[in-house]
C-alpha positions, 0 to 999 in steps of 0.5 A: 511492536518495537519499544523504540471525509467521508463527510458527515454521517451519510459518507460513502467510504471507499473499502477489492481483490482475492476472495475470502468467504466468511459465512455471509461475508465475502471480502474482495481485498485490494485496490481495484486496477483499471478494467482495461489498461491502455496500450503502451510499455510496461514492466510487469511486476509480480505482486507476490515477490516484487520482482519483474517479468524478464527476458533472461539476458535480453536474449532475442531468440525464440523459445527463451523461457521468461523468469522473474529478476530485480526490477532494473528497467533494463532491456528484457523487462519492458513489454508492449501491450497492444490491444485487440478487442478485449484481449491484448498481444504482449511483445518483448520491446527489445526483440519484438517477439510475442509472449506465448505458452510453449507448444500453444499447450493448454496444460498447467505448468507449461513455460511461457516464453518469447517466440515469433509472433504469429497471431495465435490464440496462445500469444493472446492474453486477457488482463482481469483486474484483481484488486490493485493488480491484474491476472494475466490470462491465456486466451488459449487455455484460460490459465494465469501467468504465474511463477513456478512453485509460487516462488518468490525468489530472483531467477524463478521461471514463468509458467501458466497455472490455474487461476486462483488468488495466490499473489504470484498469479497477479501482476502490477502494470508499471508504466516504463519511462520510454513508452506510452503512459496509461490515461485512465485511472492509475492501475499499477497502484492506487497512489499514481497521479490521476492525470497525464498532463505534462507539469510545468517546467518552472520551479521544477526538477526532474529525476529519473533512475538514470539521473546524474548528480551533476545534471540540470534536472531538466526533462532531457537532463534528469538529476538524482533524487538525492541531489534534488532534495538538496536543490529544490527551493520552497514552492518547487517540485521534484518530479520522479519519472517512472522506474525502480530506483535502487538504494542501499542507503537512506534517502533523507530530507534533512531537518531544516530542509523546509518549505513554508505553509504557503509554499510547500516543497513537493516530491512527486510522482511524474503524472501517470507513472510510478517511481518505486524506491527499492531499498532491498540492498539494506540489511534488516536494521533500525538504522536502515530506513527507506525515505526519511522526511525530517524536514517541514512543510513537504508534500510527498505524492504518489510514490512506492517505497519498498523493502527498506531495512526498517521503515519504508517511509519515516516522518520525524518532521512536521507539517508534512503531507503524505499522500497517495503513497504505497509502503510494501514489503518493508522490514519494519512498519511501513509509514511511521512517525516519531522523533528523529534522535533519542535527544530530540525534545518533545516540542520537536516531536513530529506534529501536524502531519497529514497522511492522505490516501495511503496504503501500507501492506505486507510489511514483516520483520524477522521476528514478526512482532514490529512491523505494522502497516502504520504507526504513530507511537512513543514519541509523536507530537500532536495533530497528526492525522490519518485519513482515507487510509488502508493498512492490510496484511502486515505481520503485526498491527494495522495501526499502532499508537503505542505509548510507554512510561519512559517517554510518557504520553503522545500527542492526540492522533486522529484516524478517520474514514480508514480501513484496516484488514487482514493484519497478521497474515501476509498476502502470501498466507505467511504468519508469525506467532509474535505479532499482536495482529490488531486492526487498530491499536490505541495505546500502552502502559495505562497512559491516557491519550485522548485519540479520535477514531471515527468512521473506520472499518476493521475486517478479519484482523488476526486479533481485535478489531479496535483495541484500547491497549491499556489507554486509560484516556477519554478517546472519541470512538464513533461511527466505526464498523468491526466485522469478524476480527479473530478475538473481539471486534471491540476490546476496551477493558478500561478508561472513559472513552466515549462510544457513539454509533459504532457497529459490531458484526459477526457471520458466526459465532465469536467473542463478545465485545468488551466496553468500559466507558460512556456507551449509549444505545446508538452503539450495536456491539456484538454480544452473541447476535448481530444488530439491525445494521449488520444487514448492510454489511453482507455480500462482497466487501470492495474498496478503491480510491476515488479520483479525489483520493476519498476511500470508497467502501462497499458491501455487495456493491452497496456503499457503506454509509455512516 
């Protein structure tokens, strides 16, 4: 850690992919992809590396083995899915050739290549939903499209291997800009727009990876994101077409570049498409953020921000909405709120921001102790809310609300109807000894802040599920569920927090919860045995975002109710 609804009590929470057995609990981790993707043109993004399946050199000959390379949307990276019954033919759009297994082999380790289409079973693939991704399974041998040696480096070759939960055997389908786009619920990430109705042209600028700064910003003459940000008027919308946008510098919405309370400026994914802002060209450095939202009254919707040298999305402004975004593989916290500069007065610290239906995962710094999923820490104002948010598999904490004596208390933060799981361990199994690894870390250095933490779930994080972390305030801790975290499910050694309706469960032995504060019999904390409510939290744990953005969580197919 660097010092730098579900409404009411009967809400259904939405928490699915990779299966983890935990005694009586099995967690299916990740947000589910659509079971049957639409026909159309896609780039195939590897979930383990973030790189794209590629026909090297956009070659057109038979027998060229596929590899993974940085996603550019160039020829050789666009593949067309054509349905046939419950399976698909996958063809390289530039060559018209089919993706198949060399020699129609059923053996593990055989190359996956492009070849003339013959209708052979070895050129037929089934797409099996696996959380937010798909396993691409060859119909001939039942083996999965994978990267040789599970490598994450550019240029690594593709082959087939036995299917399991390894992340390099999972793929995201990202609609290609020039081809048909899916008409079903978003499949590539849980942040895409749930409609394909073309947006209105009035008050709108269009951006594409091939746009020009001087372009008019129409659909036929798209501009760049950095240009559009400076040109859009209050009440206007910037639509980002699908594809990968590669940057070496932070993309900044500057202070003073504001909408209004009745006319926000909107930065949105084009309906049905997934824009990915990729900052892999940055080195790891606190100055190298991805997207910095330092203006006010903006609505950022449906974009992916990855591989920044520091935070993926940084919010230094106030009164913003960050919705349906994914921050992943960044080298500090995925989405962080903090003051813009060291001389920013606390009256201008970021306040009244809403983070809605957002996902943050696999963020990791080189020393393994700074990169959380979400953070509102050190220098934030009041009124910031995280709702229907998911933080998973980050190297440090799921949420970090740290405070320190140098800067004093922060404003009250509300976290509600959200989920933290697997933090402290990346999706590829990587860990770091320096990370704190909590689900929800709620303070620091004996500073009192009365945060509101309600209707959240902490599952199998690497240390505590919920921890006061030396916040001696009167927090509201209500209707939360904490299951099988490595140390305590609830760890509150001080303060005067109020605990109501919380549930702590274990599938085996574990540390007793520690509760200091105002607690009554509505809670079922762990002290060597499960309470009666724990019977509701057995079976497969799954989560997804509903079409309206609510987070829906179920165990064994039974929705969680609070």
